[in-house]
C-alpha positions in Angstrom: -61.4 14.4 15.9 -59.7 15.3 19.3 -59.3 12.7 22.0 -57.8 13.1 25.5 -55.8 10.6 27.6 -55.4 11.6 31.2 -52.6 10.4 33.3 -52.1 10.7 37.2 -48.7 12.0 38.4 -49.9 12.9 42.0 -47.5 10.3 43.4 -45.2 9.3 40.5 -42.8 6.5 40.3 -40.0 6.2 37.9 -42.2 3.7 36.0 -44.9 6.4 35.5 -42.4 8.6 33.8 -41.1 5.7 31.7 -44.5 4.8 30.6 -45.1 8.5 29.4 -42.3 8.2 26.9 -44.0 5.8 24.3 -47.2 7.8 24.7 -45.6 11.1 23.8 -42.8 10.0 21.5 -44.3 7.1 19.7 -48.1 7.8 20.0 -48.5 4.2 21.5 -51.2 3.8 24.1 -51.5 0.7 26.4 -54.3 -1.6 25.1 -55.7 -3.1 28.2 -57.8 -6.2 28.8 -61.4 -5.2 29.3 -61.6 -6.8 32.8 -58.6 -4.7 34.1 -60.6 -1.4 33.7 -61.9 0.5 36.8 -65.6 0.0 36.3 -66.7 -3.0 38.6 -69.8 -3.5 36.4 -67.8 -3.7 33.1 -69.4 -7.1 32.3 -72.6 -6.8 34.3 -75.3 -7.1 31.7 -78.6 -9.0 31.4 -80.4 -11.1 28.9 -84.0 -10.6 27.7 -85.4 -14.1 27.6 -88.8 -13.3 26.2 -89.3 -15.6 23.2 -90.1 -14.5 19.6 -91.0 -16.5 16.5 -87.3 -16.9 15.7 -86.2 -18.1 19.2 -87.0 -21.8 18.7 -84.9 -21.9 15.6 -81.9 -20.3 17.3 -82.2 -22.5 20.2 -82.5 -25.6 18.0 -79.2 -24.6 16.4 -77.6 -24.1 19.8 -78.7 -27.6 20.9 -77.5 -29.2 17.8 -74.1 -27.6 18.1 -73.6 -28.0 21.9 -75.4 -31.3 22.5 -75.1 -33.1 19.1 -78.9 -33.5 18.9 -80.5 -34.2 15.6 -82.5 -31.5 14.0 -85.7 -33.1 15.1 -84.6 -33.8 18.7 -83.2 -30.3 19.1 -86.4 -28.6 17.7 -88.5 -30.7 20.0 -86.3 -29.7 23.1 -86.2 -26.1 22.1 -90.0 -25.9 21.8 -90.3 -27.5 25.3 -87.7 -25.2 26.8 -89.5 -22.1 25.4 -92.9 -23.4 26.5 -91.6 -24.2 30.0 -89.9 -20.9 30.5 -86.4 -22.4 30.7 -84.8 -20.0 28.3 -82.8 -18.4 31.0 -81.0 -21.6 31.9 -80.1 -22.2 28.4 -78.8 -18.7 27.9 -76.6 -18.6 31.0 -73.8 -20.6 29.6 -73.9 -18.7 26.3 -73.7 -15.5 28.3 -70.7 -16.9 30.3 -68.9 -18.0 27.0 -69.5 -14.7 25.1 -68.4 -12.6 28.2 -65.2 -14.6 28.4 -64.7 -14.2 24.6 -65.0 -10.4 25.0 -62.3 -10.6 27.8 -60.0 -12.8 25.8 -60.3 -11.4 22.2 -60.3 -7.6 22.8 -58.2 -4.8 24.0 -59.3 -1.3 24.9 -57.9 2.1 25.1 -60.2 4.7 26.8 -60.3 8.3 25.9 -62.2 11.5 27.0 -63.5 14.0 24.6 -62.6 17.2 26.3 -59.4 18.6 27.9 -61.2 20.5 30.6 -63.5 17.8 32.0 -63.1 18.2 35.9 -64.4 14.6 36.5 -61.7 13.1 34.3 -59.0 15.3 35.9 -60.2 14.1 39.4 -60.5 10.4 38.4 -57.6 10.0 36.1 -55.5 13.1 36.2 -54.5 13.3 39.8 -57.1 15.9 40.6 -54.9 18.3 38.7 -51.5 16.7 39.6 -51.3 15.0 36.2 -51.3 15.5 32.5 -53.9 15.3 29.6 -52.6 14.2 26.2 -54.4 15.5 23.2 -54.7 13.2 20.2 -55.9 14.1 16.7 -57.4 11.0 15.2 -59.1 10.5 11.8 -62.9 11.1 12.0 -63.5 8.1 9.7 -62.2 5.7 12.5 -65.5 6.3 14.2 -67.5 2.9 14.2 -64.5 1.0 12.9 -61.7 1.4 15.5 -63.1 4.2 17.8 -66.6 3.9 19.4 -68.6 6.3 21.5 -69.6 4.7 24.8 -73.4 4.6 25.4 -74.7 5.2 28.9 -77.7 3.2 30.1 -78.8 1.5 33.3 -80.6 -1.1 31.1 -77.7 -3.0 29.7 -79.7 -5.8 28.0 -79.4 -8.1 25.0 -82.2 -10.3 23.6 -81.6 -14.1 23.8 -82.0 -14.3 19.9 -79.1 -11.8 19.5 -77.1 -13.6 22.0 -77.4 -17.1 20.4 -76.9 -15.5 16.9 -73.6 -13.9 18.0 -72.5 -17.3 19.3 -72.6 -18.8 15.8 -72.0 -15.8 13.6 -69.0 -13.5 13.9 -70.6 -10.9 11.9 -73.2 -10.4 14.8 -70.7 -10.5 17.7 -70.9 -6.7 17.7 -74.3 -7.1 19.3 -72.7 -8.5 22.3 -69.7 -6.2 22.2 -72.0 -3.2 22.2 -73.4 -4.2 25.5 -70.3 -5.7 27.2 -67.7 -3.3 25.9 -69.4 -0.1 24.7 -72.2 0.4 27.3 -71.7 1.7 30.8 -74.1 2.7 33.5 -75.4 6.3 33.7 -73.2 7.1 36.7 -70.2 7.2 34.2 -72.0 9.5 31.7 -70.0 12.6 32.7 -66.8 11.1 31.3 -68.3 11.1 27.6 -65.9 8.3 26.7 -64.6 7.1 23.4 -63.0 3.7 23.2 -60.4 2.4 20.8 -61.1 -1.4 20.4 -58.5 -3.8 19.2 -57.9 -7.5 18.8 -54.6 -7.0 20.7 -54.1 -7.0 24.6 -51.3 -6.1 26.9 -49.4 -4.2 24.2 -48.9 -0.5 23.1 -51.0 0.4 20.0 -50.9 3.3 17.7 -54.2 4.6 16.3 -54.0 4.7 12.5 -53.4 8.2 11.2 -53.3 9.8 14.6 -50.8 12.4 16.0 -50.3 14.1 19.4 -51.1 17.7 19.1 -50.3 19.0 22.6 -49.8 18.1 26.2 -51.9 19.7 28.9 -50.2 20.1 32.3 -52.2 20.0 35.4 -52.4 23.0 37.6 -51.4 21.0 40.8 -48.2 19.5 39.4 -45.2 20.0 41.6 -42.5 21.8 39.8 -40.1 19.0 40.0 -42.6 16.6 38.3 -43.5 19.2 35.8 -39.8 19.6 34.8 -39.4 15.8 34.3 -42.5 15.7 32.1 -41.4 18.7 30.1 -38.1 16.9 29.4 -40.0 13.9 28.1 -42.2 16.1 26.0 -39.5 18.0 24.2 -40.8 19.5 20.9 -44.4 18.9 21.9 -46.7 22.0 22.3 -47.6 22.5 26.0 -50.5 24.0 27.6 -51.8 24.6 31.1 -55.1 23.2 32.5 -58.1 25.5 32.5 -60.6 24.7 35.1 -64.3 24.7 34.0 -65.3 27.1 36.8 -62.6 29.6 35.8 -63.6 29.5 32.1 -67.2 30.2 33.0 -66.6 33.4 35.0 
């Protein structure tokens, strides 16, 4: 499976070149906190508070855990909150806690799935004054370390799923799929795949992966291109092919 990491060298500093070294020579990609990514709606999601037959049981468990209620007291309060339409108030703190857990417990590396995606070149590859790193990663890592981003403007989780994830780590993925692996449709052209790790703020290597080539943008100044080529010694190089050129 081929993945693509775009880097902007339109106005490079020495640090930009230094950061390219571990990527190309060690296959180590920076694993960022989710709240440092460029989507301002990264953690903007909603909760469906419509109750089901299981809602009272989950809410009872929540009240027992967070308020120290007895089982009987918790069930009575859960029943009243459900009947009175106060589930939204109850869920707000759980949503806040789970969102913070996503921020604190996970790191992300974001990849494209094409070397000639003009949107990615524009947003992350300096509009051609950048590079695109091609990575070959094992297909079997899909759904374990690598995940396809879903695109939907209805980023919603049901209150039962939310409370269940609060108690059971096996179901935290229900929250992560909404908070970490779903973006609004305006980002769909990126066709993103994300590497999800329990590490943050460190370089990570994807298991079994290797870099197969470096694609140089067509707008790179010659001096910048030469410095990049010196770092990429021994790595196959290619030049960017614009989509409109390949279609003519």
